[in-house]
N, C-alpha and C positions, 0 to 999 in steps of 0.2 A: 489361361486359367487354370491352374488343372481343379482337382475335387480337395486340395488340403487348404486354398485359397477359400473356397467357399465354409469349411466347416472353421476358419477363421472369421469370416466375416458372419457368417451366422451366431457365433460364441460372442462375437464383440457387440451386435446390432440386436441378440433377442436373449439372450441370458441376464434374465432382469424380473425384479418383482416390480410390481405396479402397485402402486395404492391411489385407488379413489372413494372419492366422496359422494356416496349413494343417500339420498334424502338425510344429512346430515350424519352416516354413521358411512364410518372406513371401510373400505374393502380390497383386500389384496389378493392381486391375483400373479401366480408365478406361473413363465414361461417355462415349460419343463422341457418341448421338444420341436423338433424341425424335419419336417419329409419336403425334399422336392423332389417335382415329376414331370417331365415333359410331355403335353400333349397333342392330338391333331388338332383341335381349334386355337385360334388366335383371341378368341373375346376374354369379354370380363365378367366375372362372377363373383358372387362368395356364397359360402354356406356354412350354417352352426351344424356341429354333430354334439347331440349330448351324451358324453360316455356312461359318466355315472353325475350323480346328484350334485358333486363339486368339480367335475373334469369336463369341461368342453375342448372341441377341437373346431378352429376357424379354420377353414379353406379358403383361399384368397385366388383366383384362376386368373394370367394377366400374362399378354405375350407368348402364349403357348405353352406355360409353366404353371402347375398349379400348387403353392406353397402351404404345406398343412402346419398349424401352428397348435401345439398341445397344451393346455392350458389348464394350470391347478387355481381352484379359489377356496380360500380360507375357510369359506361356510357357504352353503348355500345359498341360491339369490331365489328372492321372489319371479316372477312372469314379469312383473313392473322394474323390478331391479335388472335382469337381466337382459331388456331391451337397451336401459340405459345404458350398461353397461356392453355391450353389443356395440353401440354407437360408439361410443369413447373410443373402443379398443380399435375398429376401423380408424378412427382417425391418427391412432398414435401408432399402428403398426403401418400401414400401406406405404408410407414413405419408407420403411424399413423392408418392405415385401418389394417394392417398386426398385430399389437398390442391389438387391440380392438377386431380382429375376434379371436385371439389367446385365449384371457381370456373369450370371450365368450363361446368357445367350451367346456370348461373344466366342467362348471355349466350350462351354458343357458338353459333352460328348454319349453322357449314361441315359439311362429311363429315367432311374429314379433311385434317391439316397436319402440317408438320414442322416444330417448335417447338425444334430441337437440332441443329446441323451442326456440331459440332467435329473436324474433319479426320476425318471416317469414309474406309473404306479401299472403295475402289469397290464389293467385293463387301456392304461392308453398306450403301454407297449402293442396290446394284443392290436389296438385299432391299428396304429402306426404301419407295425411290420406287416399285419395283412395287406393293407393297401398296399407296400414294398413292394411285397410276393406278388403282388397282382400286375401289378407297371410293370413289373421285369419281366413276367412273362405274355405281354401284352393284350391283358384280359381287363375287362372292365372293373373298376375298382368299387364299383357299386352291387348292390346287389338287386337281382333280378326278381321280379315278383311278378306273378299270373294271377289274373282278375280269375274267382271262383266264377 
């Protein structure tokens, strides 16, 4: 499998708008970007990063890879709605992420690549491209802070 196959798979599986009903109110989420990165650890984990009031990145670690999914909401979500949307997103996206990682395990030799960039905002681009550069340089993608 070469990188173009991963691009095609990402576009096919992730380039979509998701509509959820939360508290009888429709919420539309658009997947705007995908970053895949190889990591040393084989564990399973996930994190949400709030980039702006309406933009979030879901990071899922699986089998030696981290997949970052950049998501844009049509409106700001309350903390209550955010928790419900997060649970639903994980249920919907985990099989797609697992498929991408399973395919990448076989032949992907890169450190990190952006697989989907579907009109990301400057803030989402900065978030993903900053991590991309750090992975490619072999640096930690997370900011280290010292205790005062």
